[in-house]
Each structure stands twice: as structure tokens, then as C-alpha cells.
C-alpha positions in Angstrom: -27.8 0.9 19.1 -30.1 -0.8 21.4 -27.2 -2.6 23.2 -26.9 0.2 26.1 -31.1 0.2 26.4 -31.6 -3.3 26.9 -28.0 -4.3 28.8 -26.4 -6.2 26.1 -22.6 -6.6 25.6 -23.3 -7.6 22.2 -25.8 -7.9 19.3 -27.5 -11.3 20.0 -29.2 -12.0 16.8 -26.5 -11.1 14.4 -27.2 -13.3 11.1 -23.6 -14.1 10.4 -23.0 -17.7 11.9 -20.9 -17.6 15.1 -20.3 -21.1 16.6 -20.6 -19.3 20.0 -24.1 -19.0 19.3 -24.6 -22.6 18.5 -27.7 -24.2 20.4 -27.8 -27.8 21.4 -31.2 -28.8 20.0 -31.6 -32.6 19.5 -31.5 -32.5 15.8 -28.5 -30.2 15.6 -26.7 -32.2 18.0 -27.2 -35.5 16.2 -26.0 -33.7 12.7 -22.9 -32.6 14.4 -22.2 -36.2 15.7 -22.9 -37.8 12.3 -20.4 -35.3 10.6 -17.7 -35.8 13.2 -18.2 -39.8 13.7 -18.3 -40.2 9.9 -15.0 -38.2 9.1 -13.2 -39.7 12.4 -14.3 -43.3 11.6 -13.4 -42.7 7.5 -16.9 -43.5 6.5 -16.4 -41.8 3.3 -19.6 -39.9 2.4 -21.9 -38.0 4.9 -24.6 -36.2 3.5 -26.7 -33.4 5.6 -29.7 -31.5 4.4 -32.2 -28.8 5.7 -34.5 -26.2 4.5 -33.2 -22.6 4.1 -32.2 -21.0 7.3 -32.4 -24.2 9.6 -28.6 -23.4 10.5 -26.8 -25.7 8.2 -23.8 -23.2 7.8 -23.7 -22.7 11.4 -23.3 -26.4 12.0 -20.5 -26.6 9.6 -18.8 -23.6 11.4 -19.0 -25.7 14.4 -17.7 -28.8 12.6 -14.8 -26.7 11.2 -13.6 -25.0 14.7 -13.7 -29.1 15.8 -11.5 -29.9 12.9 -8.8 -27.1 13.5 -8.1 -28.5 16.6 -6.8 -31.5 15.5 -3.5 -31.6 14.2 -4.3 -34.9 12.4 -6.8 -33.7 10.1 -6.6 -31.5 6.7 -9.7 -30.0 4.8 -10.8 -28.2 1.9 -14.2 -26.3 2.5 -15.6 -25.3 -1.0 -18.7 -22.9 -0.4 -19.1 -21.9 -4.3 -20.2 -25.0 -5.9 -21.3 -23.1 -9.4 -17.9 -24.1 -11.1 -16.4 -26.5 -13.8 -15.1 -29.8 -13.0 -11.5 -28.3 -13.4 -12.0 -25.0 -11.6 -13.4 -27.4 -8.6 -10.2 -29.5 -8.5 -8.2 -26.6 -8.6 -9.9 -24.8 -5.7 -9.3 -28.3 -4.0 -5.9 -28.3 -4.4 -5.5 -24.5 -3.4 -7.3 -25.1 -0.2 -5.0 -28.0 0.6 -2.1 -25.9 0.0 -1.0 -27.6 -3.1 0.1 -25.9 -6.3 -2.6 -26.1 -9.1 -1.8 -23.2 -11.2 -1.3 -24.1 -14.9 -2.3 -27.8 -14.7 -4.8 -29.7 -16.7 -7.3 -31.8 -15.3 -4.7 -35.1 -15.4 -2.2 -33.4 -13.8 -4.4 -31.9 -11.0 -5.9 -35.3 -10.2 -2.2 -37.0 -10.1 -1.5 -34.4 -7.6 -4.4 -34.9 -5.1 -4.0 -38.6 -5.2 -0.3 -38.5 -4.7 -1.6 -35.9 -1.4 -4.1 -38.3 -0.3 -1.9 -41.4 -0.6 0.7 -39.8 1.3 -1.5 -38.7 4.2 -3.3 -41.9 4.1 0.0 -44.0 4.5 0.6 -41.6 7.8 -2.9 -42.5 9.0 -3.9 -38.8 8.6 -7.7 -37.7 7.9 -8.3 -35.7 4.8 -11.7 -34.2 4.4 -13.8 -32.3 1.5 -16.4 -30.4 2.7 -19.1 -28.8 0.1 -21.5 -26.2 1.4 -24.6 -25.5 -0.7 -24.2 -28.8 -2.1 -27.6 -28.7 -4.1 -25.9 -26.3 -6.7 -23.9 -29.0 -7.6 -24.2 -30.1 -11.1 -24.5 -33.8 -11.8 -21.5 -33.8 -13.6 -19.7 -32.3 -10.4 -21.6 -34.8 -8.2 -20.0 -37.5 -10.4 -16.4 -36.0 -10.1 -16.6 -36.1 -6.5 -18.1 -39.8 -6.6 -14.8 -40.6 -8.4 -12.6 -39.0 -5.9 -14.3 -41.5 -3.6 -12.5 -44.2 -5.4 -9.1 -43.1 -4.2 -9.0 -45.9 -1.4 -6.8 -48.6 0.2 -8.2 -52.1 0.7 -8.7 -51.1 4.5 -9.8 -47.5 4.3 -10.9 -44.5 2.5 -8.4 -41.7 1.9 -10.7 -38.6 1.4 -13.7 -38.0 3.4 -16.2 -36.2 1.9 -19.0 -34.2 3.3 -22.3 -32.9 1.5 -24.3 -30.1 2.9 -27.4 -28.8 1.1 -31.1 -28.1 0.8 -33.7 -30.8 0.3 -33.0 -30.5 -3.5 -29.5 -32.2 -2.9 -31.7 -35.3 -1.7 -33.8 -35.1 -4.9 -30.4 -34.9 -6.9 -29.0 -38.0 -5.2 -32.2 -40.1 -5.8 -31.9 -39.5 -9.6 -30.9 -42.6 -12.0 -27.9 -40.9 -13.1 -26.6 -40.8 -9.7 -27.5 -43.9 -7.9 -23.9 -45.3 -7.6 -23.2 -42.0 -5.5 -26.2 -42.6 -3.5 -25.1 -46.3 -2.5 -21.9 -44.9 -1.1 -23.4 -42.5 1.5 -22.7 -44.0 4.6 -24.2 -41.6 7.1 -27.2 -38.9 6.6 -28.8 -36.5 9.0 -31.6 -34.1 8.5 -31.8 -30.6 9.9 -35.7 -29.2 10.6 -37.1 -26.3 12.3 -37.3 -25.8 15.8 -40.1 -26.3 17.9 -41.9 -24.0 20.5 -39.6 -25.1 23.5 -36.5 -25.2 21.4 -37.2 -21.6 20.2 -37.5 -20.3 23.6 -34.1 -22.2 24.7 -32.8 -20.8 21.3 -33.7 -17.1 22.1 -32.5 -17.4 25.8 -29.1 -19.0 24.9 -28.5 -16.0 22.4 -29.3 -13.4 24.9 -26.9 -14.9 27.5 -24.3 -15.3 25.1 -24.9 -11.6 24.4 -24.5 -11.0 28.0 -27.7 -9.8 28.9 -28.0 -8.6 32.6 -31.7 -9.1 32.7 -33.3 -12.7 32.7 -34.3 -13.6 29.0 -38.0 -14.3 30.1 -37.9 -10.6 31.4 -36.9 -9.3 27.9 -38.9 -11.8 25.8 -41.8 -13.1 27.7 -43.4 -16.4 26.8 -46.3 -14.8 24.9 -43.6 -12.9 22.9 -41.5 -16.1 22.3 -44.9 -17.7 20.8 -45.4 -15.0 18.4 -41.7 -15.2 17.2 -42.3 -19.1 17.1 -45.6 -18.5 15.2 -44.1 -16.1 12.5 -40.8 -17.8 12.0 -42.1 -21.2 11.9 -39.0 -22.5 14.0 -36.6 -21.3 11.3 -33.4 -20.2 13.2 -32.6 -17.4 10.6 -36.3 -15.9 10.7 -36.0 -16.0 14.4 -33.0 -14.1 14.4 -34.4 -11.6 11.8 -37.5 -10.9 13.7 -35.8 -10.8 17.3 -33.1 -8.3 15.7 -36.1 -5.9 14.2 -37.9 -6.6 17.4 -35.2 -5.2 19.5 -34.5 -2.4 17.4 -38.2 -1.4 17.3 -39.1 -1.6 21.1 -35.7 0.4 21.5 -37.1 3.2 19.1 -40.2 3.1 21.2 -38.4 3.1 24.3 -39.9 -0.2 25.5 -38.2 -1.8 28.5 -39.8 -5.3 27.1 -40.4 -7.2 23.6 -44.0 -7.3 23.5 -46.2 -9.7 21.1 -47.5 -6.4 19.4 -43.8 -5.5 18.4 -43.2 -8.8 17.2 -46.6 -8.6 15.2 -45.4 -5.1 13.7 -42.1 -6.3 12.6 -43.4 -9.6 11.2 -46.1 -7.3 9.1 -43.1 -5.2 7.8 -41.6 -8.3 6.7 -44.5 -9.9 5.0 -44.1 -13.2 7.0 -46.6 -15.8 7.0 -47.9 -17.4 10.3 -49.3 -20.6 8.6 -47.9 -23.3 10.3 -48.7 -27.3 10.2 -51.2 -28.5 12.8 -48.6 -31.1 13.9 -46.0 -28.5 15.2 -48.8 -26.2 17.1 -48.2 -28.3 20.3 -47.9 -25.9 23.5 -44.4 -25.9 25.1 -45.6 -28.0 27.9 -46.4 -30.6 25.8 -43.3 -30.6 24.5 -41.1 -29.8 27.5 -40.7 -33.3 28.8 -39.5 -34.7 25.3 -37.0 -32.0 24.5 -35.7 -32.2 28.4 -35.2 -36.1 28.1 -33.2 -35.4 24.5 -31.3 -32.7 26.0 -30.1 -34.9 28.9 -28.7 -37.1 26.4 -27.3 -34.6 23.7 -26.6 -31.1 25.7 -22.8 -32.1 26.4 -22.2 -33.2 22.7 -20.6 -30.3 21.5 -18.4 -29.3 24.3 -17.4 -33.0 24.4 -15.9 -32.9 20.9 -14.4 -29.9 21.4 -11.8 -31.9 23.8 -9.0 -34.2 22.5 -10.6 -37.4 20.8 -10.1 -40.5 23.0 -11.6 -43.7 22.8 -14.3 -42.8 25.4 -15.1 -39.9 23.2 -15.4 -41.9 20.0 -17.4 -44.3 21.8 -19.7 -41.9 23.4 -20.2 -40.3 19.9 -21.0 -43.6 18.1 -23.5 -44.4 20.8 -25.4 -41.1 20.0 -25.3 -41.9 16.4 -26.7 -45.4 16.9 -29.4 -43.9 19.5 -30.4 -41.5 16.9 -31.1 -44.2 14.3 -28.8 -42.6 11.8 
């Protein structure tokens, strides 16, 4: 309802994760590089964790888009991790297009093993991606570890990606899962955006939404600072605040989103404004670091979307090595 008023082609702050809205922050680029590199190089286990609202699901959507472009990759994507071990295996086989109805656990494992061996002998890549992995029971995590035993003397037949909240790290640190933890080849962690990244995030989404006005004209610096203060740099909260700020400004027939509008929205949503002193640095203080990082990583997503060749793989490997991951 506000699109015409603000000269937008689409809603810029919708919550559903759309890869078109992927913003190349340093941490998100690093995480995407780790995921892609781990899968392409058959590293086995890759784990990505991050707090609620840091963009984990959007990151996975970007990864899935990249994988769909590769004819040599087949993946199963599990987003509901609350199930029994038999249900878990049935779901995986179904996602790979294999028959699973009426089979017991042993038969499911045999079917999956034969599938992985057949693909492995052809040099093909097979991936299991588990979102919301912090909800996995220890029983299912152990089941996943056992699946990683399907390997040859030279290669892992199943690449496994676990993505979840920090509780996943706590589970993996438990004594009962120490064997699984030792098999993790690559890890990455997502965190909140800083002030300059929040500015870039808002600007990017407005441009993707076809904004005719310059982003700074619609969301001035003081407004972005208010959004950052109340969202604490969490992308999901940034979306919520900005979406409702646009609605409120439209209702008031404002041409600009003011800090006062953001304050009203934050009050309505009962958002706290307490942030750690370490993250309160101004935009000017963080701009130099952000620009340097962006200079190295800003083209990662577009590079990965192209057919993989030696130079691309080497570039991703360099990025992973440079990130100390």
C-alpha cells in the first residue's frame, strides 16, 4: 500500500528469505565461501551457527541457488529436524528421489548407501543440508555421524551441512558427541551487522525494490542509526522495523522516514535498545575496515554463481584461508 507513495516497485523489507536481497557483508560472504568450498572440495562436515535473525536461512537459499546450477550436485534439504531416525532417513531418501515407503531402517540405509556409492563412482557430489540443526536430538546427530562413515579411501560420499543457532555449538561440545565434533572440517559463525553494514543492508534492499529516490533521501543517517540501535544489527529486526516504519510514514503522509517514526515503531514492538559498548562505534570509525573487507569479498556471490573452474575454486579457497576458518 505504500509502494506508490515511496516510488517502490516491490516491498523492500519482506521477511521471506529472497536471494535477490542477499547483502555481501564480510561474515555472510565468509560463511557462503565456507559452505561452497566445503561441498565442492568434499570436506565432509561443515557447520554454520548464528543467533536468531542473523540471516542463516537466506544464506542457505543462496547456497541452494548455487547448487541448483550444478548438474553434478544432488542435495537433500531438511528444514524440520524434529523427527525419529526412521522418519529422518525416509525424508532424506524422498528428497533424493529414492523410494522409501514401507521400508525398515536397514533397508533405508542400504538404499541410501547404494545411491551414494553409485554417485561417488561417477565423481558426483551428494549433499545433506540440515537447517534448524540445533533442534536435532543427540540420537539424530549420532545418526548423521554414522552416515558420514559412507566414504571411500579417498573421498567422502556424503557432504553434510549443519546450520543452526548457537545451541548447536553447545550440543557439539558435549562429551557424547565428541566423535562428531572431531569430524567437522569447516566452521563459520554469523553475527549481527555493524552500523555501516546496516546502512548498506537498507540501501541494497531499497535498490533491489526499485526505489527511485536515493536510499539516503528516504532513510537518512539519523534514521539508520535509530534502526541500528533498536535492531542491534539483526537483519530480521531491521526488516521488521523498516517495513513498519514505511507503513507508519505512509499513514502520516511523510515523504521521509524520520527517527521519530522508528522510535514509535520500536515502542510498539517493545524492542530494547541496549547494545554492547563494543558495537556502538560510529559509522566513520568502521567504514575503513568495512570497505577493505568489501573490496576482497563483495564479488564472491556473483563469482560463485558462474560455472566453477580452477580459478574460481582457488579464489574461494583463498577467501576461506584469509578468513582463518
